[in-house]
C-alpha positions in Angstrom: -35.8 9.6 35.3 -36.2 6.3 37.3 -38.0 4.7 34.4 -35.2 5.7 32.0 -32.5 4.4 34.4 -34.3 1.1 34.8 -34.5 0.7 31.0 -30.8 1.5 30.7 -29.8 -1.2 33.2 -32.3 -3.7 31.8 -31.2 -4.2 28.3 -28.2 -3.9 25.9 -27.5 -4.1 22.3 -25.7 -6.9 20.3 -25.7 -6.8 16.5 -24.5 -9.9 14.6 -26.5 -10.6 11.4 -29.6 -10.2 13.6 -30.5 -7.6 16.2 -30.3 -9.0 19.7 -31.3 -7.3 22.9 -30.2 -8.6 26.3 -32.8 -8.3 29.0 -32.7 -8.3 32.8 -34.8 -11.0 34.5 -37.5 -10.0 36.9 -39.3 -13.0 38.4 -42.0 -10.8 39.8 -44.8 -9.3 37.7 -44.4 -5.7 38.8 -47.2 -3.3 38.0 -44.8 -0.9 36.2 -43.2 -2.6 33.2 -40.3 -0.7 31.8 -39.8 -0.6 28.0 -37.2 -3.3 27.8 -37.4 -3.6 24.0 -36.9 -0.6 21.7 -39.8 0.3 19.5 -37.9 0.1 16.3 -35.4 -2.6 17.3 -32.6 0.0 16.9 -29.9 1.1 19.1 -30.7 2.2 22.6 -28.7 2.8 25.8 -25.9 0.3 26.1 -25.5 -1.9 29.1 -22.4 -1.4 31.1 -21.4 -5.1 30.7 -19.8 -5.6 27.3 -21.3 -8.2 25.0 -19.7 -10.6 22.6 -21.2 -10.8 19.2 -24.3 -13.0 19.0 -24.1 -13.8 22.8 -26.2 -12.8 25.7 -24.8 -10.3 28.2 -24.7 -11.0 31.9 -26.5 -8.1 33.6 -27.1 -7.3 37.2 -28.1 -10.3 39.3 -26.7 -12.8 36.7 -29.9 -12.6 34.7 -29.6 -13.6 31.1 -32.1 -13.3 28.3 -31.9 -12.6 24.6 -34.4 -11.1 22.2 -33.5 -11.4 18.5 -34.9 -10.9 15.1 -33.6 -11.0 11.5 -31.9 -7.9 10.0 -34.1 -8.0 6.8 -37.1 -5.9 7.9 -39.3 -7.2 5.1 -38.9 -10.8 6.2 -40.1 -10.1 9.8 -43.5 -11.2 11.2 -44.3 -8.6 13.8 -46.5 -9.9 16.6 -45.5 -13.5 16.2 -42.8 -14.8 18.6 -40.9 -18.0 19.4 -40.4 -18.1 23.2 -37.5 -20.6 23.7 -37.0 -21.9 27.2 -33.9 -23.4 28.8 -32.9 -26.8 27.4 -33.5 -28.7 30.6 -37.0 -27.2 31.1 -39.6 -29.9 31.9 -42.8 -30.1 29.7 -44.9 -29.1 32.7 -42.9 -25.9 33.1 -43.5 -25.2 29.4 -47.3 -25.4 30.0 -46.9 -23.4 33.3 -45.1 -20.6 31.4 -47.9 -20.4 28.8 -50.5 -20.2 31.5 -48.6 -17.6 33.4 -48.0 -15.4 30.3 -51.7 -15.6 29.3 -52.8 -14.7 32.8 -50.5 -11.7 33.2 -51.4 -10.4 29.7 -55.1 -10.9 30.3 -54.9 -8.6 33.4 -53.7 -5.9 31.1 -56.2 -6.6 28.4 -53.6 -8.1 26.1 -54.6 -11.3 24.3 -52.0 -14.1 23.7 -52.8 -16.7 21.1 -50.9 -20.0 21.4 -50.0 -21.3 17.9 -47.5 -24.1 18.5 -45.5 -25.8 21.2 -42.0 -27.4 20.8 -40.6 -30.3 22.8 -37.9 -31.8 20.6 -34.6 -30.0 19.8 -36.1 -26.8 21.3 -38.4 -26.4 24.4 -40.8 -23.5 24.0 -43.8 -22.2 22.2 -45.0 -19.9 19.4 -47.5 -17.2 20.2 -49.2 -14.2 18.7 -49.0 -11.2 21.1 -48.6 -7.5 21.3 -45.4 -5.6 22.2 -46.9 -5.0 25.6 -47.3 -8.7 26.1 -43.7 -9.3 24.8 -42.5 -7.1 27.7 -44.1 -9.6 30.1 -42.8 -12.7 28.2 -39.1 -11.7 28.6 -39.5 -11.8 32.4 -40.9 -15.3 32.6 -38.8 -17.9 34.5 -36.8 -20.4 32.4 -36.8 -18.2 29.3 -33.6 -18.6 27.3 -34.3 -16.2 24.5 -37.2 -14.9 22.4 -37.0 -14.8 18.6 -39.4 -12.9 16.4 -40.8 -15.3 13.7 -39.7 -14.6 10.2 -40.1 -15.8 6.6 -38.1 -18.4 4.7 -38.0 -18.6 0.9 -37.4 -21.2 -1.7 -34.1 -20.5 -3.6 -34.8 -21.0 -7.4 -36.1 -19.2 -10.4 -37.0 -20.2 -14.0 -34.1 -20.4 -16.5 -33.4 -21.7 -20.0 -32.9 -25.3 -20.9 -29.2 -26.2 -21.5 -28.1 -29.4 -19.8 -29.2 -32.6 -18.1 -27.6 -34.1 -15.0 -26.9 -37.8 -15.5 -26.0 -40.1 -12.7 -23.7 -43.2 -12.6 -22.8 -45.9 -10.2 -25.0 -46.5 -7.1 -28.6 -45.3 -7.4 -29.0 -44.3 -3.7 -31.7 -47.0 -3.3 -30.9 -47.5 0.4 -31.3 -43.9 1.3 -34.3 -41.7 2.3 -34.4 -38.0 1.6 -36.8 -35.7 3.6 -37.6 -32.8 1.4 -38.9 -29.7 3.2 -40.6 -27.7 0.5 -44.1 -27.0 -1.0 -46.1 -29.6 -2.9 -44.8 -32.3 -5.2 -46.7 -33.8 -8.2 -46.1 -37.4 -7.0 -47.7 -38.8 -10.2 -45.0 -37.3 -12.5 -43.2 -40.1 -14.4 -39.8 -38.9 -13.1 -40.7 -39.6 -9.4 -43.8 -41.8 -9.5 -43.6 -44.5 -6.8 -40.6 -42.8 -5.0 -42.3 -39.8 -3.4 -44.3 -40.0 -0.2 -46.5 -37.0 0.7 -46.4 -37.0 4.5 -49.4 -35.7 6.5 -47.4 -32.7 7.7 -48.5 -29.4 6.4 -47.5 -26.1 8.1 -47.6 -23.2 5.6 -48.6 -19.6 5.8 -51.4 -18.0 3.8 -50.3 -16.6 0.4 -49.7 -12.9 0.1 -52.3 -10.8 -1.7 -56.0 -11.1 -2.3 -55.8 -12.7 -5.8 -53.2 -15.3 -5.7 -52.7 -17.6 -8.6 -53.0 -21.1 -7.0 -53.1 -23.5 -9.8 -51.9 -26.9 -8.7 -49.0 -26.8 -11.2 -47.8 -23.5 -9.7 -48.0 -24.9 -6.1 -46.1 -28.0 -7.1 -43.5 -26.5 -9.4 -40.5 -26.0 -6.9 -41.0 -29.2 -5.0 -41.6 -31.3 -8.1 -38.4 -30.0 -9.8 -36.3 -30.6 -6.7 -37.7 -34.1 -6.2 -36.7 -34.8 -9.8 -33.2 -33.5 -9.3 -32.8 -35.8 -6.3 -34.3 -39.0 -7.6 -35.8 -38.5 -11.0 -35.6 -41.6 -13.3 -34.0 -39.5 -16.1 -32.9 -36.3 -14.5 -32.1 -37.4 -10.9 -28.8 -37.9 -9.2 -29.9 -40.8 -6.9 -32.5 -42.5 -9.0 -33.4 -45.1 -6.4 -33.7 -42.8 -3.4 -37.1 -42.4 -1.6 -38.3 -38.8 -1.1 -40.6 -37.9 1.8 -42.2 -34.5 1.4 -42.6 -32.3 4.5 -44.6 -29.3 3.4 -43.4 -26.0 4.9 -43.6 -23.6 1.9 -46.8 -22.2 0.3 -47.6 -21.8 -3.4 -45.4 -18.7 -3.5 -42.4 -20.6 -2.1 -42.7 -18.9 1.2 -42.8 -20.3 4.7 -41.9 -19.3 8.3 -39.1 -20.2 10.7 -41.7 -21.6 13.1 -43.2 -23.8 10.4 -39.7 -25.1 9.5 -39.1 -25.8 13.2 -42.3 -27.8 13.4 -41.3 -29.7 10.3 -38.0 -30.7 11.8 -39.7 -31.8 15.0 -42.0 -33.9 12.8 -39.0 -35.5 11.1 -37.4 -36.1 14.5 -40.5 -37.9 15.9 -40.8 -39.9 12.7 -37.2 -41.2 13.0 -37.8 -42.2 16.6 -40.8 -44.3 15.5 -39.0 -45.7 12.4 -35.2 -45.2 12.4 -33.4 -44.9 9.1 -29.8 -45.9 8.5 -29.2 -43.6 5.5 -31.1 -40.3 6.0 -30.7 -37.0 4.2 -32.8 -33.9 5.1 -32.9 -31.3 2.3 -33.6 -27.7 3.2 -33.9 -25.7 -0.1 -34.8 -22.4 1.5 -33.2 -19.6 3.5 -34.3 -16.9 5.9 -32.5 -14.4 8.0 -30.1 -15.6 10.7 -32.1 -17.6 13.2 -30.6 -19.1 16.3 -33.7 -21.4 16.7 -33.5 -22.8 13.1 -29.7 -23.4 13.4 -30.3 -25.2 16.8 -32.9 -27.5 15.2 -30.6 -28.4 12.3 -27.8 -29.2 14.7 -30.1 -31.5 16.6 -31.0 -33.4 13.5 -27.3 -33.9 12.6 -26.6 -35.2 16.2 -29.3 -37.9 15.5 -27.5 -39.1 12.4 -29.1 -37.1 9.6 -27.1 -35.6 6.8 -28.7 -32.1 6.6 -28.1 -30.2 3.4 -29.1 -26.5 3.0 -29.2 -24.0 0.1 -26.6 -21.2 0.5 -29.0 -18.6 -0.8 -29.4 -16.5 -4.0 -28.5 -13.1 -2.7 -24.9 -12.8 -3.9 -24.0 -12.3 -0.2 -22.2 -13.8 2.7 -24.0 -17.1 3.5 -23.2 -16.6 7.2 -25.9 -13.9 7.3 -28.7 -16.5 6.6 -30.2 -19.6 8.2 -30.0 -22.5 8.0 -27.0 -21.8 5.7 -25.0 -20.4 8.6 -25.2 -23.5 10.8 -21.7 -25.2 10.9 -23.1 -28.7 11.2 -25.2 -28.6 8.0 -23.7 -29.0 4.5 -24.3 -25.6 2.9 -24.2 -25.7 -0.9 -23.7 -22.8 -3.3 -24.5 -22.9 -7.1 -22.3 -22.8 -10.2 -23.2 -22.8 -13.9 -22.1 -25.1 -16.7 -18.7 -23.5 -16.8 -18.2 -24.1 -13.1 -18.5 -20.4 -12.3 -20.6 -18.8 -9.7 -24.3 -18.7 -10.7 -25.6 -15.2 -11.5 -29.2 -14.1 -11.6 -29.5 -10.4 -12.5 -28.6 -8.5 -9.4 -28.5 -11.7 -7.4 -26.5 -14.9 -7.6 -25.1 -17.6 -5.4 -24.1 -16.8 -1.8 -20.5 -17.5 -0.9 -18.0 -17.3 2.1 -16.7 -19.5 4.8 -20.2 -20.9 5.7 -20.4 -22.5 2.2 -19.0 -26.0 2.2 -19.1 -26.9 -1.5 -20.7 -25.7 -4.7 -22.8 -27.8 -7.1 -24.6 -27.4 -10.4 -27.5 -24.9 -9.9 -27.9 -23.1 -13.2 -30.1 -24.3 -16.0 -30.9 -27.6 -14.3 -33.4 -29.7 -16.2 -35.9 -31.7 -14.2 -39.6 -32.6 -13.8 -42.1 -29.9 -14.5 -45.5 -29.8 -12.7 -47.2 -28.6 -15.9 -48.0 -32.2 -16.8 -46.9 -35.7 -15.7 -44.4 -36.0 -18.6 -43.2 -32.4 -18.8 -39.7 -31.1 -18.1 -38.4 -27.6 -17.4 -35.2 -25.8 -16.5 -34.7 -23.9 -13.2 -31.8 -22.3 -11.5 -30.9 -21.5 -7.9 -29.0 -22.8 -4.8 -32.1 -25.0 -4.2 -31.1 -27.0 -7.3 -27.5 -27.1 -6.1 -28.5 -28.3 -2.7 -30.8 -31.0 -4.3 -27.8 -32.1 -6.4 -25.7 -32.4 -3.2 -28.5 -34.3 -1.5 -28.5 -36.8 -4.3 -24.8 -37.3 -4.0 -25.2 -37.7 -0.2 -27.8 -40.4 -0.8 -25.5 -42.2 -3.1 -22.7 -42.1 -0.6 -24.9 -43.3 2.3 -26.5 -46.0 0.1 -23.0 -47.4 -0.6 -21.6 -46.8 3.0 -24.4 -47.0 5.5 -22.2 -46.8 8.5 -20.6 -43.4 7.8 -21.4 -40.4 9.9 -22.7 -37.0 8.5 -19.3 -35.5 8.7 -17.8 -38.4 6.9 -20.3 -37.9 4.1 -19.2 -34.2 3.9 -15.5 -35.3 3.8 -16.1 -37.8 1.1 -18.1 -35.3 -0.9 -15.3 -32.7 -0.7 -12.6 -35.4 -1.5 -14.2 -36.2 -4.9 -15.0 -32.5 -5.8 -13.6 -30.8 -8.8 -11.0 -28.3 -7.5 -9.9 -24.8 -8.4 -12.1 -24.1 -11.4 -14.2 -21.3 -9.9 -13.0 -17.7 -10.5 -13.3 -16.1 -7.1 -11.8 -12.7 -8.1 -15.2 -11.0 -8.3 -15.9 -11.7 -4.7 -15.2 -9.2 -1.9 -11.6 -9.5 -0.8 -12.5 -10.8 2.7 -14.4 -13.8 1.1 -11.8 -14.8 -1.5 -9.6 -16.6 1.0 -12.4 -18.5 2.8 -14.8 -19.4 0.0 -14.1 -23.1 -1.0 -13.1 -23.6 -4.6 -14.8 -27.0 -4.9 -17.6 -28.2 -7.2 -19.3 -31.4 -6.0 -19.6 -34.4 -8.4 -20.9 -37.9 -8.1 -18.5 -40.3 -6.3 -17.3 -43.4 -8.2 -18.6 -46.8 -6.9 -16.0 -47.9 -4.3 -15.6 -49.1 -0.8 -15.9 -46.7 2.1 -13.1 -44.1 1.8 -13.9 -42.8 5.3 -12.4 -46.0 6.7 -9.6 -46.5 4.2 -8.2 -43.0 3.8 -7.3 -39.8 5.8 -9.7 -37.0 4.6 -9.2 -33.4 5.7 -10.7 -30.0 5.1 -10.0 -26.4 6.2 -12.5 -24.7 8.6 -12.3 -20.9 8.7 -13.5 -18.7 11.6 -15.0 -15.3 11.1 -12.5 -12.5 11.2 -11.5 -11.2 14.6 -11.8 -7.7 15.8 -9.0 -5.2 15.2 -7.8 -4.6 18.8 -4.6 -6.2 20.0 -5.3 -9.7 21.3 -8.7 -10.0 19.7 -9.4 -13.7 19.0 -11.0 -15.7 16.3 -12.1 -19.3 17.0 -12.5 -22.2 14.6 -13.9 -25.6 15.5 -14.1 -29.0 13.9 -17.4 -30.8 13.6 -18.4 -33.7 15.8 -16.5 -36.8 14.7 -13.5 -34.9 13.3 -10.0 -34.5 14.8 -8.1 -31.2 14.5 -4.6 -32.1 13.0 -3.4 -28.5 12.9 -4.3 -24.9 13.5 -3.2 -21.7 11.7 -3.8 -18.0 11.9 -4.3 -16.0 8.7 -4.0 -12.2 8.7 -4.1 -10.6 5.3 -2.0 -7.7 6.5 0.5 -10.1 8.2 -0.1 -8.9 11.8 -1.0 -11.7 14.1 0.2 -13.1 17.4 -0.2 -16.8 16.7 -2.7 -19.5 17.5 -3.5 -22.1 20.2 -5.4 -25.3 20.5 -8.4 -25.4 20.3 -8.0 -23.4 17.2 -7.8 -19.8 18.5 -6.0 -17.1 16.5 -4.9 -13.8 18.1 -4.8 -10.5 16.3 -1.4 -8.7 16.3 -0.7 -5.3 17.9 -1.2 -3.4 14.6 -3.4 -5.9 12.8 -6.8 -5.4 11.1 -8.3 -8.7 12.1 -7.2 -12.4 11.9 -8.8 -15.7 10.9 -8.4 -19.0 12.7 -8.1 -21.9 10.3 -8.5 -25.5 11.7 -7.5 -28.5 9.6 -10.2 -31.0 10.4 -9.8 -34.6 9.5 -11.4 -38.1 9.7 -9.9 -41.6 9.6 -10.7 -44.8 11.4 -9.5 -44.6 15.0 -7.8 -41.1 14.5 -7.0 -39.4 17.8 -5.0 -36.2 18.1 -3.5 -34.4 21.1 -1.5 -31.2 21.6 1.8 -31.0 23.5 3.2 -27.6 24.5 6.8 -26.6 24.9 7.6 -26.1 28.6 8.8 -22.5 28.1 8.9 -19.9 25.3 11.5 -20.9 22.7 11.6 -24.5 23.8 10.9 -27.4 21.4 7.4 -29.0 21.5 7.4 -32.6 20.6 5.3 -35.8 20.5 5.9 -38.0 23.6 4.3 -41.2 22.4 6.4 -43.2 19.9 3.1 -44.3 18.2 2.1 -40.7 17.5 3.0 -38.6 14.4 3.5 -34.9 14.2 0.6 -33.5 12.1 1.0 -29.8 12.8 2.6 -27.0 14.9 1.0 -23.9 16.5 2.5 -21.0 18.3 1.6 -18.0 20.4 3.4 -15.0 21.9 2.3 -12.0 23.9 5.1 -9.9 22.3 4.9 -8.1 19.1 5.6 -10.5 16.3 6.4 -10.6 12.6 5.0 -13.3 10.4 8.3 -15.2 10.3 8.2 -15.9 14.1 5.7 -18.7 13.9 6.4 -22.1 15.1 7.1 -24.7 12.4 7.9 -28.4 12.0 11.6 -28.9 12.3 11.6 -32.7 12.4 9.0 -35.4 12.0 8.4 -35.4 15.8 8.9 -31.9 17.1 8.2 -28.2 16.4 10.8 -25.4 16.5 10.1 -21.9 17.8 12.0 -18.7 18.5 12.8 -17.4 22.0 9.6 -15.3 22.5 7.3 -18.0 21.0 5.5 -20.8 22.9 5.0 -23.7 20.5 2.6 -26.6 20.5 3.0 -29.9 18.6 -0.2 -31.6 17.4 0.4 -35.3 17.6 -1.9 -37.9 16.1 -2.3 -41.7 16.2 -4.3 -44.0 13.9 -3.7 -47.5 12.6 -1.2 -47.3 9.7 -0.9 -43.5 9.9 2.3 -42.0 8.5 3.4 -38.3 8.0 6.3 -36.5 6.4 7.5 -33.0 5.8 7.7 -31.1 2.5 9.9 -28.1 2.4 10.6 -25.8 -0.5 12.1 -22.3 -0.9 10.0 -19.4 -2.3 10.5 -18.3 -5.9 10.5 -14.6 -7.0 7.5 -13.5 -9.1 7.1 -10.1 -10.8 3.7 -8.6 -11.1 2.4 -5.1 -11.8 2.3 -4.5 -8.1 6.0 -5.3 -7.7 8.2 -8.2 -6.8 7.1 -10.9 -4.4 8.0 -14.4 -3.3 5.7 -17.4 -3.6 5.7 -21.2 -3.4 2.9 -23.7 -3.6 3.4 -27.1 -1.9 1.2 -30.0 -2.8 1.0 -33.4 -1.3 1.5 -36.5 -3.5 -1.6 -38.5 -4.6 -2.9 -40.5 -1.7 -1.4 -38.1 0.9 -3.4 -35.3 2.6 -2.2 -31.9 3.7 -2.5 -31.5 7.5 -0.4 -28.3 8.1 0.9 -25.3 6.2 3.6 -23.1 7.7 6.4 -20.7 6.6 9.9 -20.1 8.0 12.0 -17.1 7.1 15.4 -15.6 8.0 14.4 -12.1 7.1 11.5 -11.7 4.6 8.2 -10.8 6.1 5.9 -13.6 5.2 2.4 -12.4 4.3 0.6 -15.6 5.2 0.8 -19.4 4.5 -2.7 -20.6 3.6 -3.9 -24.2 3.3 -6.4 -24.4 0.4 -7.8 -27.8 -0.3 -4.7 -30.1 -0.5 -2.2 -27.4 -1.2 -0.1 -25.0 0.9 0.4 -21.5 -0.6 3.1 -19.3 1.0 3.6 -15.7 -0.3 6.0 -13.1 1.1 7.7 -9.8 0.4 10.9 -9.9 -1.5 14.1 -9.8 0.6 17.7 -10.9 0.6 17.3 -13.7 3.1 15.9 -17.2 2.6 12.2 -18.0 3.0 10.6 -21.4 2.7 7.2 -23.1 2.9 6.9 -26.1 5.1 3.9 -28.6 4.7 3.0 -31.7 6.6 1.5 -34.5 4.5 -0.1 -37.6 6.1 -1.9 -40.7 5.0 -3.4 -43.9 6.3 -1.5 -46.7 4.5 -3.9 -48.8 2.5 -4.6 -52.1 4.1 -4.0 -55.2 1.9 -6.1 -58.3 2.4 -4.3 -61.4 3.9 -4.0 -63.2 0.5 -2.2 -60.2 -1.0 0.1 -59.9 2.0 0.9 -63.6 1.8 1.7 -63.4 -1.9 
C-alpha cells in the first residue's frame, strides 16, 4: 500500500506527441526504489498537480523531472537513454553524475555503459542501461529530463524521371551547406570539388543479418541531395560548398543521439572556423524529440539557417522532430503541378509547423550508380534540399541577413495559392501555408529595403472557457498584430504577447501572430485605460499596425477591437483594446475597409470579402466589424485578409492594415 502511494505521488502523465512522465526528485539513494516509470509507458496514477501539455509538473517539494519517448513504438530504442542535465550544469557535475549513476547501479548489479557526452547546446550524456538503472537516473541531482533514444529516417524514395530543376542568378558560391545524411559519392561529376567528407561518423548498425551494403546503395540518398543543393547541372546553388556530416547508415536510418552529436560537431567546427553564410540541412525526421529541437534552436541562435524535411507520413508535421522546432525552416513537398506530394499511403506532411513547400516529386539529380549517372527521387528530403539551395543563394547575395530574414525573403518570393488544401483535415486547412518556394531573382537585400511579414499560428487551445493558445514570433521579428481564430466563432479575444482565449461555448481557438522584419523595426502595445476606451499610439513617430481585444464577458465575433483611425483602435463597452504601434525609418501604414458581399453556395447564403494590399505594401492586421451579423472569422493568409460571416440585415465589413517601408532613393535621384 505504501509502495503504491509513493508511486502515485512520484509521477504523473503528460501526453503531447510523445509520452512524458514527471518524476519526484529524491536526492538520496534509498534502498527501496519505487516504480517511477510505468512498464509499458502507458497511463498510470495521475499526479494531483495538473500538467500542461509537453511541460513538467511541479510535484511535492518543487521537484521537477521529465521522462519522455516518441509515440511511434517501432522507432524507440529501449535501453538507450539521453540523460539531459540543467543548462547551467558545470562539466565537472556532468562527470560526477555519470560516476554516481554507475556506482549506484553497480551496487544493484546493473551495468551502465557510457556511449556519449554532450557539452554544447545540451549538457548531459547517452547511456545504455536497464529499466532498474533508469529508476536511479531519474533521481540524480541536476537532471532536467531523460529521453529514450529513438531512430531518425531519411525522407525520400525512388520515383520516375520527369523534370530537372534549373537555377538562375547567384550560384550560392559564398555559402556553406552542412548536410547531415549518409555517404556522398564526392567524385560524381555533379558535385566533384564541392563536397567535403568530414571526419564525423556516428551511425547505427544496419538492421538484419544480410544487409545489401554496396557503396552505391550507401551513397544514394546523400549523393542525390548534394546534387540537388549544388550539382553543376541539377543543383539550385551550383557554387555552394557541401560538408557531409554522416549520421545515417546505408538504410537511411540514424538515431537522435547521433544527430545530437553531429550538431555538436558542427557547432565546434563553427567556433574554430566561423562562416558568414551557413546552412544546415536536416533531410530526416524522427518522433517528437525535445533534445533534437533544442539542439536545432541552438544552431539558429549561432547564426545558422537550419532547414528540415517536413516528413513523408501525410500527417501533422508538429508530431515529428526536427520538423516541429519553430526556429527551423520546415519544408513540405509538392509535385510538378504544385500539389502536395503523394506516395501511396504516405505523402508530404502538412500543418502549422510547415513554413513552405518546395519541389519534392520526381526530382532529377546525381545517382551513386556511377560518376556520370542521374536518377529521379521523391520526398520531403528533396524539397528541403531545394530550400537549402535557395537559402544558400540568398545568403551568398546578402551575407548580413539573419536566419529569420532568410525565411522571410524565401516566403516573400514564393508562389502563392496554387496548392489544393481541401484534402487535408479541416483543422489543418487554415494553418497550412499555401506557398511554394522558388529561386529569388538577383537583387539587393530586400530584408533592409522592404517590410516582410508572415502569419504564425499556434496549436489549437483546449475547449474549456478561457483556455489559451499562444503564438510567438522568432528571434529578430517584431509582432505587428495578433488575432484569434475560432472556426466556430466562439472566442474571447487576444492579448499581447499573442495569446488567444477560447470563448464560453467554443471548441478551441488559434492565436495568429503577424510577425515582420524591417530595418530598425520596433513595435509596442498600448492598452485602453478601461474597457470600451480607445487604445492609441502615443508617439507621433509610431504607426498603428494592428489592434487586439479581450473581454471576460461572453462575446460574439463582432465585438472585437478594430482599427477606427490610422492611430487608434475602437472597442465596445465590455472590450479592453490594445493598439500595436510600430516605428521604423520611412514606415507608413493605411487602412483598407470594404463591405462583405453575399455569396450563395449549396450550404446556404453567406457574406464574404477578401482584402488585399497593393503591390509593395504588406498586410499587418486583419479584422472585422459588424452591426449585427455574426462574423465567423477574419483570417490573414499570406498578404490577404479574408472575412466571412453569416448573412444578416445589418452591415458587416472587413478592415485591413497595410504597411510598407518607403523605398529609399539615392542622393543623385533625390537631387534630380
